[in-house]
N, C-alpha and C positions, 0 to 999 in steps of 0.2 A: 856371459849370460845371453841366451838366444831365445826370443819369443816369436813363434809363428802362430798367428791368430786368424780369426774370421776376417772377411774383407781383404784377404790376401795381404795381411800385415806381416812384415818381417822386421824385427828389431834386434840389433846386436848392441850390447852394452858391456862395459867393464864390470858392472855389478848393479844390483837393484833389488826391489821387492815387488811382488805381484800376487794379488789375491785372485785365484782362478774362478772363484764363485761370483765375485762382484765385478771382475775384469778391471780392477783399479790397481795402479802401481806407479812406482817412481823408478826411473832408470838413469844411469850416470854414464857420461862419455859415450853418446849414442850415435849410431848410424842406422837409418831405417828407411823402409819404403812401404807404401800402401797402394794397392791397386795394380801391382805387378806380380806376375807369377813366372816361375822358371819352367821352361819346357825345352827339353833336349839342349841344355846348356845355353839357352837364349831367354831373355826376358820378353814376355808377351803382356800387352795391356789387358787387364782383367776388368777395367772400368773405364768410363769416358773421362774420369777425373783422377788419374793417378798422381802421386807425388812422392818425392824423396825428401828426407830431412836429416839434419844432424843437430846435436845440442849437447851442452855440458850436462843439462838436466832436462829430461823429457818425462812428462806425466801423462798417464792414461787414465781418463776419467769415465770409465764405462766402455761398453762395447763399440762405440763409434765416435769417441772424442779423444784426440791426442793433442797435448799442448807442449810446445817446445819452448823451453826457457832460454837461457843465455846461449845463443848459437856460436858456432866457431867462425 
């Protein structure tokens, strides 16, 4: 499962659920980034506060909140 959202979010997960209307979901076995965008096969900072994350369980609580549960 792959989710590309606002704020240059990119989430890759083995599986999960996501409500596109509320922008709330739960993802499992996740690797993701926020604030980075791909340009010509290179990542470019899209914000002054980018970050990368991994987690067994990652929850998205609306358009601008991501919570990482048990990390790897």
